[in-house]
N, CA, C and O atoms as CSV, one atom per row, in Angstrom:
chain,resi,resn,atom,element,x,y,z
A,1,ALA,N,N,0.839,-1.189,0.000
A,1,ALA,CA,C,0.000,0.000,0.000
A,1,ALA,C,C,0.881,1.249,0.000
A,1,ALA,O,O,1.977,1.262,0.561
A,2,TYR,N,N,0.379,2.272,-0.631
A,2,TYR,CA,C,1.100,3.543,-0.695
A,2,TYR,C,C,1.154,4.132,0.707
A,2,TYR,O,O,0.122,4.194,1.375
A,3,PRO,N,N,2.309,4.563,1.174
A,3,PRO,CA,C,2.400,5.139,2.519
A,3,PRO,C,C,1.470,6.347,2.665
A,3,PRO,O,O,1.477,7.249,1.826
A,4,ALA,N,N,0.677,6.358,3.727
A,4,ALA,CA,C,-0.324,7.409,3.934
A,4,ALA,C,C,0.297,8.800,4.008
A,4,ALA,O,O,-0.245,9.743,3.432
A,5,ILE,N,N,1.412,8.944,4.700
A,5,ILE,CA,C,2.057,10.258,4.841
A,5,ILE,C,C,2.535,10.770,3.480
A,5,ILE,O,O,2.418,11.959,3.182
A,6,ALA,N,N,3.071,9.868,2.663
A,6,ALA,CA,C,3.525,10.257,1.326
A,6,ALA,C,C,2.339,10.671,0.466
A,6,ALA,O,O,2.428,11.633,-0.297
A,7,ARG,N,N,1.237,9.953,0.587
A,7,ARG,CA,C,0.030,10.297,-0.179
A,7,ARG,C,C,-0.488,11.680,0.220
A,7,ARG,O,O,-0.822,12.491,-0.643
A,8,GLU,N,N,-0.554,11.947,1.519
A,8,GLU,CA,C,-1.048,13.235,2.014
A,8,GLU,C,C,-0.184,14.404,1.553
A,8,GLU,O,O,-0.689,15.497,1.294
A,9,ASN,N,N,1.135,14.164,1.453
A,9,ASN,CA,C,2.063,15.231,1.066
A,9,ASN,C,C,2.362,15.246,-0.432
A,9,ASN,O,O,3.170,16.052,-0.893
A,10,GLY,N,N,1.721,14.370,-1.188
A,10,GLY,CA,C,1.904,14.342,-2.637
A,10,GLY,C,C,3.284,13.879,-3.071
A,10,GLY,O,O,3.758,14.277,-4.136
A,11,ILE,N,N,3.933,13.055,-2.278
A,11,ILE,CA,C,5.276,12.585,-2.612
A,11,ILE,C,C,5.174,11.399,-3.557
A,11,ILE,O,O,4.480,10.423,-3.272
A,12,GLN,N,N,5.867,11.489,-4.676
A,12,GLN,CA,C,5.913,10.393,-5.638
A,12,GLN,C,C,7.257,10.422,-6.351
A,12,GLN,O,O,8.012,11.386,-6.230
A,13,GLY,N,N,7.547,9.374,-7.084
A,13,GLY,CA,C,8.800,9.299,-7.819
A,13,GLY,C,C,9.343,7.889,-7.832
A,13,GLY,O,O,8.659,6.944,-7.441
A,14,ASN,N,N,10.577,7.752,-8.284
A,14,ASN,CA,C,11.217,6.450,-8.403
A,14,ASN,C,C,12.224,6.236,-7.282
A,14,ASN,O,O,13.022,7.119,-6.966
A,15,VAL,N,N,12.174,5.052,-6.689
A,15,VAL,CA,C,13.177,4.635,-5.715
A,15,VAL,C,C,14.047,3.614,-6.432
A,15,VAL,O,O,13.537,2.623,-6.954
A,16,ILE,N,N,15.352,3.845,-6.461
A,16,ILE,CA,C,16.281,2.894,-7.080
A,16,ILE,C,C,16.831,2.027,-5.965
A,16,ILE,O,O,17.450,2.523,-5.023
A,17,VAL,N,N,16.601,0.719,-6.081
A,17,VAL,CA,C,17.003,-0.226,-5.042
A,17,VAL,C,C,17.948,-1.271,-5.630
A,17,VAL,O,O,17.749,-1.758,-6.743
A,18,LYS,N,N,18.978,-1.603,-4.858
A,18,LYS,CA,C,19.945,-2.633,-5.242
A,18,LYS,C,C,19.778,-3.787,-4.262
A,18,LYS,O,O,19.682,-3.572,-3.054
A,19,PHE,N,N,19.745,-5.017,-4.786
A,19,PHE,CA,C,19.609,-6.184,-3.925
A,19,PHE,C,C,20.314,-7.376,-4.555
A,19,PHE,O,O,20.690,-7.342,-5.727
A,20,VAL,N,N,20.488,-8.420,-3.772
A,20,VAL,CA,C,21.198,-9.621,-4.212
A,20,VAL,C,C,20.258,-10.809,-4.105
A,20,VAL,O,O,19.527,-10.945,-3.124
A,21,ILE,N,N,20.278,-11.670,-5.116
A,21,ILE,CA,C,19.633,-12.980,-5.016
A,21,ILE,C,C,20.757,-13.956,-4.678
A,21,ILE,O,O,21.687,-14.151,-5.461
A,22,GLU,N,N,20.656,-14.557,-3.513
A,22,GLU,CA,C,21.698,-15.461,-3.029
A,22,GLU,C,C,21.667,-16.806,-3.768
A,22,GLU,O,O,20.744,-17.076,-4.537
A,23,LYS,N,N,22.672,-17.639,-3.530
A,23,LYS,CA,C,22.746,-18.968,-4.142
A,23,LYS,C,C,21.522,-19.803,-3.807
A,23,LYS,O,O,21.117,-20.663,-4.590
A,24,SER,N,N,20.936,-19.552,-2.650
A,24,SER,CA,C,19.760,-20.294,-2.209
A,24,SER,C,C,18.479,-19.814,-2.893
A,24,SER,O,O,17.445,-20.475,-2.801
A,25,GLY,N,N,18.540,-18.675,-3.574
A,25,GLY,CA,C,17.360,-18.107,-4.210
A,25,GLY,C,C,16.650,-17.078,-3.353
A,25,GLY,O,O,15.659,-16.490,-3.786
A,26,LYS,N,N,17.134,-16.854,-2.156
A,26,LYS,CA,C,16.532,-15.865,-1.262
A,26,LYS,C,C,17.099,-14.474,-1.543
A,26,LYS,O,O,18.226,-14.339,-2.020
A,27,VAL,N,N,16.310,-13.443,-1.245
A,27,VAL,CA,C,16.775,-12.063,-1.382
A,27,VAL,C,C,17.787,-11.802,-0.273
A,27,VAL,O,O,17.537,-12.107,0.893
A,28,GLY,N,N,18.931,-11.235,-0.646
A,28,GLY,CA,C,19.978,-10.930,0.331
A,28,GLY,C,C,19.994,-9.454,0.666
A,28,GLY,O,O,18.951,-8.860,0.940
A,29,ALA,N,N,21.167,-8.867,0.645
A,29,ALA,CA,C,21.367,-7.462,1.019
A,29,ALA,C,C,20.515,-6.534,0.160
A,29,ALA,O,O,20.468,-6.669,-1.062
A,30,VAL,N,N,19.844,-5.593,0.813
A,30,VAL,CA,C,18.998,-4.597,0.146
A,30,VAL,C,C,19.550,-3.217,0.473
A,30,VAL,O,O,19.851,-2.910,1.627
A,31,GLU,N,N,19.680,-2.387,-0.567
A,31,GLU,CA,C,20.209,-1.033,-0.367
A,31,GLU,C,C,19.476,-0.066,-1.293
A,31,GLU,O,O,19.348,-0.321,-2.491
A,32,VAL,N,N,19.000,1.033,-0.739
A,32,VAL,CA,C,18.366,2.077,-1.539
A,32,VAL,C,C,19.469,2.997,-2.050
A,32,VAL,O,O,20.234,3.560,-1.267
A,33,LEU,N,N,19.542,3.143,-3.371
A,33,LEU,CA,C,20.575,3.987,-3.975
A,33,LEU,C,C,20.106,5.431,-4.154
A,33,LEU,O,O,20.882,6.373,-3.993
A,34,ARG,N,N,18.815,5.588,-4.492
A,34,ARG,CA,C,18.292,6.935,-4.717
A,34,ARG,C,C,16.796,6.934,-4.437
A,34,ARG,O,O,16.093,5.981,-4.773
A,35,SER,N,N,16.318,8.002,-3.822
A,35,SER,CA,C,14.907,8.079,-3.483
A,35,SER,C,C,14.494,9.529,-3.327
A,35,SER,O,O,15.281,10.354,-2.863
A,36,PRO,N,N,13.257,9.848,-3.714
A,36,PRO,CA,C,12.772,11.214,-3.515
A,36,PRO,C,C,12.405,11.512,-2.062
A,36,PRO,O,O,12.217,12.672,-1.697
A,37,SER,N,N,12.300,10.467,-1.225
A,37,SER,CA,C,11.837,10.669,0.144
A,37,SER,C,C,12.253,9.490,1.025
A,37,SER,O,O,12.306,8.348,0.568
A,38,ASP,N,N,12.547,9.782,2.289
A,38,ASP,CA,C,12.842,8.718,3.249
A,38,ASP,C,C,11.642,7.814,3.463
A,38,ASP,O,O,11.802,6.620,3.718
A,39,ILE,N,N,10.454,8.363,3.362
A,39,ILE,CA,C,9.228,7.579,3.539
A,39,ILE,C,C,9.141,6.497,2.474
A,39,ILE,O,O,8.848,5.342,2.784
A,40,LEU,N,N,9.394,6.866,1.215
A,40,LEU,CA,C,9.339,5.889,0.127
A,40,LEU,C,C,10.491,4.900,0.227
A,40,LEU,O,O,10.331,3.734,-0.132
A,41,SER,N,N,11.644,5.342,0.706
A,41,SER,CA,C,12.779,4.434,0.912
A,41,SER,C,C,12.423,3.357,1.921
A,41,SER,O,O,12.668,2.173,1.690
A,42,LYS,N,N,11.843,3.773,3.042
A,42,LYS,CA,C,11.482,2.824,4.095
A,42,LYS,C,C,10.431,1.827,3.618
A,42,LYS,O,O,10.489,0.647,3.964
A,43,GLU,N,N,9.472,2.298,2.828
A,43,GLU,CA,C,8.433,1.398,2.304
A,43,GLU,C,C,9.043,0.382,1.341
A,43,GLU,O,O,8.673,-0.792,1.367
A,44,THR,N,N,9.965,0.816,0.501
A,44,THR,CA,C,10.618,-0.095,-0.438
A,44,THR,C,C,11.419,-1.150,0.301
A,44,THR,O,O,11.352,-2.330,-0.041
A,45,VAL,N,N,12.172,-0.742,1.306
A,45,VAL,CA,C,12.950,-1.708,2.106
A,45,VAL,C,C,12.015,-2.667,2.829
A,45,VAL,O,O,12.310,-3.858,2.924
A,46,ARG,N,N,10.898,-2.170,3.340
A,46,ARG,CA,C,9.931,-3.033,4.030
A,46,ARG,C,C,9.401,-4.124,3.090
A,46,ARG,O,O,9.300,-5.288,3.477
A,47,VAL,N,N,9.068,-3.743,1.865
A,47,VAL,CA,C,8.560,-4.712,0.894
A,47,VAL,C,C,9.646,-5.713,0.515
A,47,VAL,O,O,9.368,-6.905,0.389
A,48,MET,N,N,10.880,-5.245,0.332
A,48,MET,CA,C,11.976,-6.152,-0.022
A,48,MET,C,C,12.262,-7.123,1.129
A,48,MET,O,O,12.571,-8.291,0.889
A,49,GLU,N,N,12.164,-6.657,2.360
A,49,GLU,CA,C,12.362,-7.540,3.519
A,49,GLU,C,C,11.260,-8.599,3.570
A,49,GLU,O,O,11.509,-9.740,3.960
A,50,LYS,N,N,10.058,-8.225,3.183
A,50,LYS,CA,C,8.962,-9.192,3.133
A,50,LYS,C,C,9.236,-10.248,2.066
A,50,LYS,O,O,8.924,-11.424,2.257
A,51,LEU,N,N,9.819,-9.829,0.943
A,51,LEU,CA,C,10.208,-10.783,-0.106
A,51,LEU,C,C,11.212,-11.807,0.426
A,51,LEU,O,O,11.167,-12.980,0.055
A,52,LYS,N,N,12.117,-11.355,1.298
A,52,LYS,CA,C,13.108,-12.259,1.883
A,52,LYS,C,C,12.436,-13.442,2.570
A,52,LYS,O,O,12.917,-14.573,2.502
A,53,GLN,N,N,11.319,-13.163,3.230
A,53,GLN,CA,C,10.640,-14.187,4.007
A,53,GLN,C,C,9.718,-15.063,3.170
A,53,GLN,O,O,9.551,-16.243,3.479
A,54,GLU,N,N,9.119,-14.517,2.125
A,54,GLU,CA,C,8.030,-15.200,1.445
A,54,GLU,C,C,8.354,-15.774,0.070
A,54,GLU,O,O,7.634,-16.654,-0.402
A,55,VAL,N,N,9.411,-15.309,-0.585
A,55,VAL,CA,C,9.648,-15.700,-1.976
A,55,VAL,C,C,11.029,-16.314,-2.137
A,55,VAL,O,O,12.009,-15.835,-1.566
A,56,THR,N,N,11.092,-17.383,-2.926
A,56,THR,CA,C,12.374,-17.972,-3.312
A,56,THR,C,C,12.482,-17.880,-4.827
A,56,THR,O,O,11.626,-18.393,-5.548
A,57,PHE,N,N,13.531,-17.231,-5.306
A,57,PHE,CA,C,13.770,-17.080,-6.734
A,57,PHE,C,C,14.667,-18.209,-7.225
A,57,PHE,O,O,15.285,-18.919,-6.431
A,58,ILE,N,N,14.729,-18.363,-8.530
A,58,ILE,CA,C,15.695,-19.296,-9.121
A,58,ILE,C,C,17.020,-18.550,-9.175
A,58,ILE,O,O,17.095,-17.492,-9.800
A,59,PRO,N,N,18.079,-19.073,-8.532
A,59,PRO,CA,C,19.352,-18.341,-8.510
A,59,PRO,C,C,20.019,-18.341,-9.886
A,59,PRO,O,O,19.686,-19.143,-10.758
A,60,GLY,N,N,20.972,-17.415,-10.054
A,60,GLY,CA,C,21.759,-17.395,-11.275
A,60,GLY,C,C,22.626,-18.650,-11.339
A,60,GLY,O,O,22.994,-19.220,-10.312
A,61,MET,N,N,22.941,-19.065,-12.550
A,61,MET,CA,C,23.762,-20.271,-12.722
A,61,MET,C,C,24.992,-19.916,-13.550
A,61,MET,O,O,24.918,-19.172,-14.528
A,62,GLN,N,N,26.120,-20.471,-13.128
A,62,GLN,CA,C,27.364,-20.310,-13.864
A,62,GLN,C,C,28.100,-21.641,-13.786
A,62,GLN,O,O,28.402,-22.131,-12.699
A,63,ARG,N,N,28.387,-22.223,-14.957
A,63,ARG,CA,C,29.018,-23.551,-15.019
A,63,ARG,C,C,28.233,-24.575,-14.203
A,63,ARG,O,O,28.805,-25.394,-13.483
A,64,LYS,N,N,26.916,-24.506,-14.335
A,64,LYS,CA,C,25.981,-25.428,-13.680
A,64,LYS,C,C,25.991,-25.341,-12.159
A,64,LYS,O,O,25.557,-26.273,-11.483
A,65,ARG,N,N,26.479,-24.239,-11.618
A,65,ARG,CA,C,26.472,-24.009,-10.176
A,65,ARG,C,C,25.701,-22.730,-9.876
A,65,ARG,O,O,25.791,-21.757,-10.625
A,66,PRO,N,N,24.947,-22.728,-8.785
A,66,PRO,CA,C,24.246,-21.495,-8.425
A,66,PRO,C,C,25.232,-20.428,-7.957
A,66,PRO,O,O,26.207,-20.725,-7.266
A,67,VAL,N,N,24.964,-19.188,-8.342
A,67,VAL,CA,C,25.810,-18.060,-7.948
A,67,VAL,C,C,24.927,-16.906,-7.480
A,67,VAL,O,O,23.744,-16.839,-7.812
A,68,ARG,N,N,25.520,-16.002,-6.706
A,68,ARG,CA,C,24.840,-14.779,-6.270
A,68,ARG,C,C,24.732,-13.826,-7.458
A,68,ARG,O,O,25.660,-13.712,-8.259
A,69,VAL,N,N,23.600,-13.148,-7.562
A,69,VAL,CA,C,23.402,-12.182,-8.643
A,69,VAL,C,C,22.874,-10.880,-8.040
A,69,VAL,O,O,21.938,-10.884,-7.240
A,70,GLN,N,N,23.487,-9.778,-8.435
A,70,GLN,CA,C,23.080,-8.464,-7.954
A,70,GLN,C,C,22.158,-7.809,-8.980
A,70,GLN,O,O,22.424,-7.854,-10.181
A,71,PHE,N,N,21.082,-7.206,-8.504
A,71,PHE,CA,C,20.135,-6.505,-9.356
A,71,PHE,C,C,19.989,-5.073,-8.870
A,71,PHE,O,O,20.103,-4.785,-7.679
A,72,THR,N,N,19.733,-4.186,-9.820
A,72,THR,CA,C,19.362,-2.811,-9.516
A,72,THR,C,C,18.077,-2.548,-10.281
A,72,THR,O,O,18.017,-2.758,-11.493
A,73,MET,N,N,17.044,-2.087,-9.572
A,73,MET,CA,C,15.766,-1.860,-10.253
A,73,MET,C,C,15.057,-0.638,-9.685
A,73,MET,O,O,15.244,-0.282,-8.521
A,74,PRO,N,N,14.238,0.001,-10.522
A,74,PRO,CA,C,13.431,1.118,-10.034
A,74,PRO,C,C,12.115,0.601,-9.459
A,74,PRO,O,O,11.538,-0.358,-9.970
A,75,VAL,N,N,11.654,1.236,-8.408
A,75,VAL,CA,C,10.324,1.006,-7.866
A,75,VAL,C,C,9.589,2.324,-8.016
A,75,VAL,O,O,9.981,3.332,-7.428
A,76,LYS,N,N,8.521,2.317,-8.805
A,76,LYS,CA,C,7.822,3.560,-9.136
A,76,LYS,C,C,6.640,3.781,-8.200
A,76,LYS,O,O,5.796,2.903,-8.019
A,77,TYR,N,N,6.598,4.961,-7.616
A,77,TYR,CA,C,5.484,5.395,-6.788
A,77,TYR,C,C,4.796,6.545,-7.524
A,77,TYR,O,O,5.406,7.586,-7.769
A,78,HIS,N,N,3.534,6.352,-7.873
A,78,HIS,CA,C,2.816,7.363,-8.648
A,78,HIS,C,C,1.424,7.549,-8.063
A,78,HIS,O,O,0.699,6.578,-7.844
A,79,LEU,N,N,1.060,8.789,-7.814
A,79,LEU,CA,C,-0.286,9.119,-7.324
A,79,LEU,C,C,-1.181,9.427,-8.528
A,79,LEU,O,O,-0.754,10.059,-9.494
A,80,ASN,N,N,-2.408,8.975,-8.447
A,80,ASN,CA,C,-3.368,9.268,-9.533
A,80,ASN,C,C,-4.064,10.573,-9.289
A,80,ASN,O,O,-4.903,10.984,-10.091
């Protein structure tokens, strides 16, 4: 859900987040690289931490062995 304080103040934009998919397929280290607001940063980290607990991804493979893979992606927050 969109953070209520951000909605009230009209805060929107892109949060750039960097994270790792570990050999086990779990989400590892999460880091916010850029954000228009601390509120949106905290919400993005909260969602990524929830992914750590609930989702297992297929890990990257190199020479038929699982390896850690780092991703950087935007999370878009937009008010209608």
